[in-house]
Phi, psi and omega in degrees: 000321179298325181270001182077025179241129007268002182241138180274345174225128184210158174231124179250125179252122173250105191267130175074037183270082186276348183235093186306323185293340183275347185229014185302330185277002177255011183248094182281158168266182177123192188276045181215196181225152177237126176247122182245128172256138186196155173259008185258110180292351181294350176300336178299337180273004185240045176056040183237150174263119181276137177229117178291125178271114182280169175285178180296152162290157186299317179294331175290320179299316179297316178300315179299313180300318186290332173289323181280326184227079185302337182289341182278140180280162175306319180297314179298320180298318179294321178296315180294319179297321177298316184293327184264010174059027174064024177284116191302315183298316179296318178300318183297308184292312185293316179296326181299312182274337173297325181297329181262004184248156174274356182291137178278161177298319180299319178297317179297317180294326176297315177298318183294318182287336179282353176074020182299137172079012181294341180268356184292316183245117180259108183231170181290165188288352182281356172275139177299142178304322179301319182294312180303316182292313183294320178297321178301317178299314181295317179297318178299316180299320179297317180293329179287314188265333183215067185301329178290325175295320177297316178298321176299315181300319179302312181293324179301335181287358176259009168246167177295140191285338191282334181199103178249100181305133178302322179303327179296324180295331177285350175272350184289136173278080188299334181290355177263357180254116183305128176089351184241017181304325184295337181288358169299329174287118182305323180294322177293321177297317181296321178295323178296321177298319180298323179297318180295323178292325181295322180275359178062026174277343172220164173227153183263128179241140180240125178235163175281120183297147175236123180084186183238161177155158183298325180277115183269106184276011185286334179231116184216151175271142177242123178248134179302138183299329178294316179292320178304312184295317184292322180297320178292322186290333185271356184284135172294154183307319182296315179292325176302311182296320182293317180293321178297316180299317179294320178295319178298316179300322178296315180296320179290335184281345182297133175287098187252355178065201181267143177299335181282348178280107184302332181293342184262000184295328175298320179295312177300320179298327180282336183274319192298327179296340184273347187301315181299314185290328178277000176055049184297334185284352178267004185260143172257004181293127183304320181298320179292318180292329173297319178301314181298316179297317180296319181292326176295319178296318176300316180298324176293309184293328181273358174086012178269063189295314179302313176299323178294318177296323180290341171270320186289323186296306175293334176299318179300315179295313184291313182294324177297320177291323183282323190249341187097153191289344184245015179294144180306326179299330179296321180290323176297314180295316177302322178299311179294321178298314180295322178301317180292316179300316180299319181295337178266003178087008179271068188291331183290315176296318180299317180296323177297318180294312182289323181293318177302316181291314182297318180296313182297312186291324176297317181293324186276320193237353180098162186278001173255005176295134187293324177294320176298318181294325178296315180295321179295324177295318175297322178296319177301321176297320179296320180297323177296316182297325181280355178086015179262073193287318179300313180296319179298322179294316181299317178293321180299315177302311181299316179297313182297320180293322179291320175298320180298319181290324186274317190246346181091174188284340188258356177294143187297336180285324175294324178295322175299318180295322176298316180299313183293326173300317178298320179298320178296321178296319183295318181293340176269006179081009181266070190295319181296315177296322178294320179298313179299317179296318181292322181292321177298314182294320179300315180302314182289325177294319178301319182281328184268317187257339183101164187293325189264359181296140181307322180293321178297314179297326178296315180292325177298316177296318181297320179298320179295320180295319179300316177301317179298315183294332175282000178089005179272071190295319182292315179297320179295321182297316176298318178296322183287325176300318180291318182287333174297316178299316181291325175296317177298318181290322184272318189251339182089167185285331183266058179222134183302324181294321175299315178298322178295322177296315180296320177299314180294326176296313178298319180295321178299316179292327177298310184289337177283001171112020181227065185296328181295318179290324183283336187303309182293329178291322178293319179296320180295313180292330175295315178301317180296319181288321179299319179293317186282318190245342181104161186298327190254009178291146182306319179292322176298316181298316180302312181291324178298324179298319176294314182298321178298316181297317180295322176295322179300317185277329190221011187229220186268119183298321181294318178298318180299314181299318180298318181292318178300317180293325177296319181295313178303313179298319181294316179290324177297318182291320183280319194239345182092168186290332189265005180281146182304325180295318178295317181297313179295323178294321176298320177298316181297320177298325178294325177294325176294320178298320179298317179297331179275357181087008179272073193296314183298313178294325181293313179300318179301312183294318182291318178293322179294319178299320178300308185291319182289327180293323178299316180290325183281327179245268181187153183300333183265006178287140180304325177296317178294322178294324177293316178298321179293325177299316178296317178298323179295318178297317182289330177293317179301318187278355175246020171086003181260067188295319181296317177295323178297317181296323178300316177296318178299315180295325182285323191252337180300308180297324176302315184296317179296320179295323186278313191251348181098153185294336184270359182289141182307322182289321176295321178295322180296319179300319182292319179296328182291349179293338176265111182304327180294320180282330183298329180299336184254004179284148176278151173288163175266130181268128171292135181233114175290158181237158176291137182264000000 
């Protein structure tokens, strides 16, 4: 939509968006319009124009009532509209049941003016008195004429109001809810649904299903949020607890398969909105807790990290209070919570969670305990995120060896440990060793998990990245083209892993010598990642770093400077000044300053990056060698030829020994030995890696 594809003019309606921070990423810019309905006036603080939506005009109310209740005369319709203050929802519901009732409009208005039932529904003062009173009358009528429908409506308020799949209602253990035992009969349940539709307290929505799964979202009930809130608020505590338990049981009973099964993601997408309303975090039932853990895994795999943290964080508080701080469920939950935090770049919090779990489980069960090894694996990932690469490698090797001893080479957990060991090697610049490890893991994952499994695709992508880092750009480009196609087919475009594959393909073409052609692809994947994950997500920052370099070489200098500055600010905020990613980003910003002619500022930044990168990693790390290469070039171009040659003599042989004589960086060092050729050499771009 932002690009005007497939429509150059469009209207997007977001109905009931009462929490702006939850949907900011669903509001595109571009050649269209966005209409938001909300009861929250804070939207005025989010670059929005507020328009008060009025009630119906009287003639509109009369026409509407007569369509809903043909038996009412124009005079009666006008009297009813006046009594209900032209509120559309009330007109709809009241006219619906008056049409099927023998009660006259005058009798109804008499009840309304008498204030009958105002205590039936206790809601906040921001609801019109007329609404509370009229809703009480309708609810009383529903309890009198169709008590099973009223009970069904009450239970529906423990699911999300916007879409309650009809199939989900058939999973409810109705015999556990007092007064609703008869709804175990599917025919009785269907009749109760029809009663609710007749009174317009819910509406039936039909959508085109996408994907496969046991929960069919094609037919679902929609309950107005005002009614949803009022139904929950009026429940006595005992009934509230019974309805919540029944709703939780229904959600847990759905056949949802494994979160890693892509075919089941539609099912998980239909389940997760209901968790909050069913109060799943208050349950100690194992089946309900399994549901929570599975949904957290799904949210992680599908890239919905923010939603996952918003579920996991209160779950940690609730389950710790319910179960105790050392219950096995806490370690399961903590593992998912830490994964989500890590995915958002909060490595320090994730490290605290994983280290506490790893230390406790090792002390209680030994260092070969599988739960301890899982926590230790998360801890190693946190260390990688924090830039403590040597420590992470030692732990990664130890974890892999212990998994191998306990489970053998083909267990998926051993393969995960192999994959993570390769990541640690890659971050240390040991690209050849990482490639051999990734290729070994890929072969086993293909045979054990299958070609299309997300983990297999992840290994396939890592192998291609290793080839690119080793300087084999053409081989890497072919491998990346193939894996991008497979990622799109298996995971879809809106998945972080797919975006990472697309980014690396564009980056490979950029490094192969065509920055102008790669620039729009990098800009496009950055926009997609920004939309999906947000401006400050680690993957967005990583892609922005590449897009900034492409803009610097072949695009808009002002745009490039802005992107470089955003990357530096993002890494400083997330990781601090001394992290290798921040240091490398500062060096890239120095290259941008050089391109803009700000030579003094550029030299300072480039030299600072060189010295700090050596301290942060090692003089023989590819990042340190690249920073030294940039410093060598600026020394040559500012007349400090002797100092430049000193850097070249120290670092050129190191680069050849580490990466091979044919690597582009090693070749660049050799070419720089000739001052005439050095003047025309490109700088080396720092590239952060996924941890």
